[in-house]
DOKOL-882845 format. One line per 10 residues: number of its first residue (from 1); for each residue x, z, y of C-alpha. Coordinates in steps of 0.2 Angstrom, whole numbers, plus 2048, in hexadecimal, padded with zeros to 3 digits. Layout:
// residues N
NUM = X,Z,Y ~ ...
***
This chain:
// residues 413
1 = 7E1,82C,807 ~ 7E2,83E,807 ~ 7D5,84A,80D ~ 7D3,85D,80D ~ 7C4,867,807 ~ 7C1,878,80D ~ 7B8,883,800 ~ 7B3,895,803 ~ 7AE,8A2,7F7 ~ 79D,8AA,7FC
11 = 79F,8BD,7FE ~ 78E,8C6,7FB ~ 78B,8D6,804 ~ 77D,8E3,805 ~ 77B,8DE,817 ~ 774,8CE,811 ~ 766,8D7,807 ~ 758,8DE,812 ~ 74F,8EE,80C ~ 73F,8EC,802
21 = 72E,8EF,809 ~ 72B,8FC,7FC ~ 739,907,804 ~ 730,907,815 ~ 71F,90A,80D ~ 725,919,802 ~ 72E,922,811 ~ 724,92A,81E ~ 729,927,830 ~ 72D,93A,833
31 = 73C,938,827 ~ 745,92F,834 ~ 74B,93C,841 ~ 74E,937,853 ~ 761,939,84F ~ 760,929,845 ~ 75C,91E,855 ~ 76F,91C,858 ~ 772,918,846 ~ 764,90A,847
41 = 76B,904,857 ~ 77C,903,84F ~ 776,8F9,840 ~ 76C,8ED,84B ~ 77C,8E8,854 ~ 789,8E9,846 ~ 77F,8E1,838 ~ 77F,8D0,841 ~ 791,8D1,846 ~ 797,8D5,834
51 = 78C,8C8,82C ~ 792,8BB,839 ~ 7A4,8C0,836 ~ 7A2,8BF,823 ~ 799,8AF,822 ~ 7A5,8A6,82F ~ 7B5,8AC,827 ~ 7B1,8AC,815 ~ 7A2,8A1,810 ~ 7A2,893,81D
61 = 7B3,88E,822 ~ 7B2,880,82F ~ 7BB,86F,82C ~ 7CB,86E,835 ~ 7D1,85D,83C ~ 7E4,85C,83A ~ 7ED,858,84A ~ 7F1,845,84C ~ 803,840,849 ~ 80E,83B,857
71 = 81B,832,84C ~ 81D,820,853 ~ 819,811,848 ~ 828,807,842 ~ 825,7F6,83B ~ 82D,7F2,82A ~ 838,7E4,831 ~ 83F,7F0,83E ~ 845,7FD,831 ~ 857,7FE,82A
81 = 85D,805,81A ~ 86C,807,810 ~ 86A,802,7FD ~ 873,812,7F8 ~ 869,81D,803 ~ 857,817,801 ~ 848,823,804 ~ 83C,825,7F6 ~ 82F,81B,800 ~ 834,810,80E
91 = 822,810,815 ~ 81C,821,81A ~ 80D,81C,824 ~ 7FB,81D,81E ~ 7F1,810,827 ~ 7E2,805,823 ~ 7EA,7FF,813 ~ 7EF,811,80D ~ 800,816,808 ~ 80E,80D,7FF
101 = 80A,809,7ED ~ 81B,80A,7E5 ~ 82C,811,7EA ~ 83D,80C,7EF ~ 849,817,7E5 ~ 84B,80D,7D5 ~ 856,810,7C6 ~ 856,811,7B3 ~ 848,81E,7B3 ~ 83D,812,7BC
111 = 841,802,7B3 ~ 834,7FA,7A8 ~ 823,7F1,7A7 ~ 81B,7FF,7B1 ~ 828,801,7BF ~ 821,802,7D0 ~ 832,7FE,7D8 ~ 830,7F5,7E9 ~ 842,7F2,7EC ~ 847,7E0,7E8
121 = 858,7D6,7E7 ~ 85D,7C4,7E9 ~ 86F,7C1,7E5 ~ 871,7B2,7DA ~ 869,7A7,7CD ~ 86B,7B4,7C0 ~ 866,7C3,7CB ~ 857,7C2,7D6 ~ 845,7CA,7D7 ~ 834,7C3,7DB
131 = 825,7CD,7E1 ~ 816,7CE,7D5 ~ 806,7D8,7D2 ~ 807,7E9,7C9 ~ 7F8,7E5,7BE ~ 7F4,7D6,7B3 ~ 7EA,7C6,7B8 ~ 7EB,7CB,7CB ~ 7E9,7C0,7DA ~ 7F7,7C0,7E7
141 = 7EB,7C1,7F5 ~ 7E3,7D1,7EE ~ 7F3,7DA,7E9 ~ 801,7D4,7F6 ~ 801,7E6,7FD ~ 805,7EE,7EC ~ 811,7E1,7E5 ~ 820,7E8,7DB ~ 831,7E0,7D7 ~ 833,7D5,7C8
151 = 845,7D2,7C5 ~ 851,7C7,7B9 ~ 85E,7D5,7B7 ~ 85D,7E6,7AF ~ 864,7F5,7B9 ~ 859,7F3,7C9 ~ 84C,7FF,7C3 ~ 83E,7F2,7C4 ~ 833,7E8,7B9 ~ 83C,7D9,7B0
161 = 836,7C8,7B0 ~ 832,7C3,79E ~ 83B,7B6,794 ~ 833,7A5,796 ~ 82B,7A9,7A7 ~ 838,79F,7B1 ~ 837,78D,7AC ~ 842,786,7BA ~ 84D,78F,7C7 ~ 858,789,7D6
171 = 863,796,7E0 ~ 868,78E,7F0 ~ 875,795,7FD ~ 874,78E,80F ~ 87D,793,81F ~ 86E,79E,824 ~ 865,7A4,814 ~ 865,7A4,802 ~ 855,7A0,7F8 ~ 850,79F,7E6
181 = 842,792,7E2 ~ 83A,78C,7D2 ~ 82C,78B,7C5 ~ 824,79A,7BC ~ 817,79F,7B0 ~ 810,7AB,7BC ~ 803,7B3,7B0 ~ 813,7BB,7A8 ~ 816,7C5,7B8 ~ 803,7CA,7BA
191 = 7FE,7BC,7C5 ~ 7EE,7B3,7C0 ~ 7F2,7A2,7B9 ~ 7E6,79A,7C4 ~ 7EB,7A3,7D4 ~ 7F2,797,7E2 ~ 7FA,7A7,7E9 ~ 801,7AC,7FA ~ 80F,7B3,804 ~ 818,7C4,804
201 = 824,7C8,812 ~ 829,7D8,81C ~ 81C,7D5,829 ~ 809,7D4,826 ~ 7FB,7D7,832 ~ 7FF,7E9,834 ~ 812,7E6,834 ~ 814,7F2,825 ~ 819,7E3,81A ~ 812,7DB,80A
211 = 815,7E4,7FF ~ 814,7F4,809 ~ 825,7FB,80A ~ 82C,7ED,800 ~ 83F,7EA,804 ~ 84C,7DD,7FF ~ 85F,7DE,7FD ~ 86C,7D1,7FA ~ 87F,7CF,7F7 ~ 87F,7BC,7F9
221 = 881,7B9,80C ~ 891,7B3,814 ~ 890,7C2,81F ~ 892,7CD,810 ~ 8A4,7C7,80E ~ 8A2,7C4,7FB ~ 8A0,7D6,7F7 ~ 895,7D6,7E8 ~ 893,7E9,7E7 ~ 88C,7EB,7F8
231 = 87A,7E6,7FC ~ 874,7E2,80D ~ 862,7E5,812 ~ 859,7D4,815 ~ 84F,7D6,825 ~ 845,7C5,825 ~ 83F,7BE,814 ~ 830,7B6,80D ~ 82A,7B4,7FB ~ 81C,7A7,7F6
241 = 814,7A8,7E5 ~ 807,79E,7DD ~ 802,78D,7D5 ~ 810,790,7C8 ~ 81D,78F,7D6 ~ 828,79D,7DE ~ 834,79E,7ED ~ 83D,7AC,7F4 ~ 847,7A9,804 ~ 853,7B6,80B
251 = 85A,7B3,81C ~ 86B,7B9,821 ~ 869,7C8,82E ~ 878,7C2,837 ~ 870,7B1,83B ~ 869,7AD,84C ~ 859,7A6,844 ~ 855,7B1,835 ~ 843,7B4,83B ~ 840,7A1,83D
261 = 847,79B,82C ~ 83D,7A9,824 ~ 82E,7A6,82E ~ 81E,7B0,829 ~ 810,7A7,831 ~ 80D,799,825 ~ 806,7A3,817 ~ 7FA,796,812 ~ 805,787,80E ~ 810,78E,800
271 = 821,78B,7FA ~ 822,778,7FD ~ 822,779,810 ~ 829,78B,812 ~ 838,788,806 ~ 83A,776,802 ~ 844,773,7F2 ~ 844,769,7E2 ~ 839,775,7D7 ~ 83F,76B,7C8
281 = 838,771,7B7 ~ 845,775,7AA ~ 853,775,7B7 ~ 85E,785,7BA ~ 86B,783,7C7 ~ 875,78B,7D5 ~ 878,780,7E5 ~ 87F,780,7F6 ~ 873,778,803 ~ 870,774,815
291 = 863,77E,81F ~ 851,778,81F ~ 847,775,82E ~ 83F,784,835 ~ 82E,786,82B ~ 820,77E,835 ~ 82C,772,83E ~ 82C,760,839 ~ 831,74F,83F ~ 824,741,83F
301 = 827,72F,83A ~ 828,72B,84D ~ 837,737,84F ~ 82D,744,858 ~ 830,757,853 ~ 820,760,852 ~ 81A,772,84D ~ 80D,774,840 ~ 7FE,780,845 ~ 7F7,788,835
311 = 7E4,789,837 ~ 7DB,79A,835 ~ 7D3,79E,824 ~ 7C2,79E,82C ~ 7C3,78B,82C ~ 7C4,78A,81A ~ 7D1,784,80E ~ 7E0,779,814 ~ 7DD,768,80D ~ 7EA,75E,817
321 = 7FB,762,81F ~ 801,754,82B ~ 813,754,824 ~ 81E,755,814 ~ 82D,760,816 ~ 83E,75A,815 ~ 848,761,806 ~ 859,766,80C ~ 869,75E,805 ~ 871,768,7F7
331 = 883,767,7EF ~ 88E,76F,7E3 ~ 880,773,7D7 ~ 885,77D,7C7 ~ 879,77C,7B9 ~ 874,78A,7AE ~ 86A,78E,79E ~ 85B,79A,79F ~ 860,7A3,78F ~ 871,7A6,795
341 = 86C,7AA,7A7 ~ 85F,7B7,7A2 ~ 864,7BE,791 ~ 85D,7D0,793 ~ 84B,7CC,798 ~ 83D,7D2,78D ~ 833,7C6,783 ~ 824,7BE,78C ~ 812,7C1,78A ~ 803,7C0,795
351 = 7FE,7D2,799 ~ 7EC,7D6,796 ~ 7E8,7C5,78F ~ 7DF,7CC,780 ~ 7D5,7D9,789 ~ 7CD,7D1,798 ~ 7CC,7C0,7A2 ~ 7C7,7C9,7B2 ~ 7D4,7CA,7BF ~ 7DA,7DC,7BF
361 = 7DC,7DA,7D2 ~ 7C9,7DC,7D2 ~ 7CB,7ED,7C9 ~ 7D8,7F2,7D5 ~ 7CE,7EE,7E4 ~ 7BF,7F6,7DC ~ 7C9,806,7D9 ~ 7CF,806,7EA ~ 7BD,804,7F1 ~ 7B7,812,7E5
371 = 7C5,81D,7EB ~ 7C1,819,7FD ~ 7AE,81D,7FA ~ 7B3,82D,7F1 ~ 7BD,832,800 ~ 7AF,82D,80C ~ 7A3,837,801 ~ 7AE,846,801 ~ 7B0,845,814 ~ 79E,843,816
381 = 79A,852,80B ~ 7A7,85C,814 ~ 79F,858,824 ~ 78E,85C,81E ~ 794,86D,817 ~ 79C,870,828 ~ 78C,86D,831 ~ 782,878,825 ~ 78F,886,826 ~ 78E,885,839
391 = 77B,886,839 ~ 77C,895,82D ~ 789,89D,838 ~ 77C,89C,846 ~ 76C,8A1,83D ~ 773,8AF,832 ~ 778,8BB,841 ~ 767,8B7,849 ~ 75E,8BC,83A ~ 768,8CC,838
401 = 764,8D0,84A ~ 752,8CE,847 ~ 753,8D9,838 ~ 75B,8E7,842 ~ 74E,8E5,84F ~ 740,8E7,841 ~ 749,8F7,83B ~ 747,8FE,84D ~ 735,8F9,84F ~ 730,900,83E
411 = 739,911,842 ~ 72F,912,853 ~ 71F,90E,84A
***
């Protein structure tokens, strides 16, 4: 969070230094002719004015509150972009969660293990991205707003998923969405091995998305007309990471139910029920498939269609769910081999494994808290300084006026 500090340089003046008592003691009163009365009166009036002007304009600049912005808020899911004309940052707001962590213009200059690219892709079994933390051994729940893109294909300006991280992947095309699901050694993309994870989507409680400013593109929809060189913005999507599983579903923006297939309210029940699939270890394949049931909608053994209501976190962990999801039928599956699918990925290692076993998310949160405290302290100091300056602006002229009056009295005596 940005803040402004107003620092003035104190300007000293002889008007701030009263004559010494020895000056009056050594100078007889008759040395002051009556013609000096106008001069004394002049000083008794102008000294306070000059001091007040000097102290207020030079030494004690008041804190100025910037005018409130009138720009209306636009939710992330309502913003539209062309892949070839992206802004540097999609999110230009500065709310309770601060500003966007990364950026959206990504190219060869940003690609690598420290990339903060937040523009992701989902095109095929060979070419997709997942959202992961920027720092090692992090928890999704702590870093979802700062997640960056980890991809399988070089050339996107992102981080690359290391070799050996993906241990099973299925890419599925359906009438209304495409999705990539599978198994992952999540610690290789900075997710703590023990983390049960969470959801990222273009909504969030403040509607700025998780991650903030994170956007997704694809060339895989039927509405794209088979043009592999043209990427459509995916308006509705969700990505679950955790417990060694991943799923990223991208709903066709031309579909009538993209918001329902890519529902974002079931963030606590993971991949199995939001994106039901095989999740087979060691299997890499591309398939055609039927649409799943809308997340949270299920048919009981009695044939009754029901809607699941996710309990709030305040009630504790979810230990039971009243249904098992139905895995959609698949067909035309084409197998692949990991080493052939992802030949350009860097070798895999667990970042930070030798240095610390403490989740870096805690470091990130501590850093953010420290930054917040520093900003608050600076603001408090600025306010205190402003209050002190205001008091001095009032006191100094009064003292100067009293000094002028003393001059006059001493002359008369």
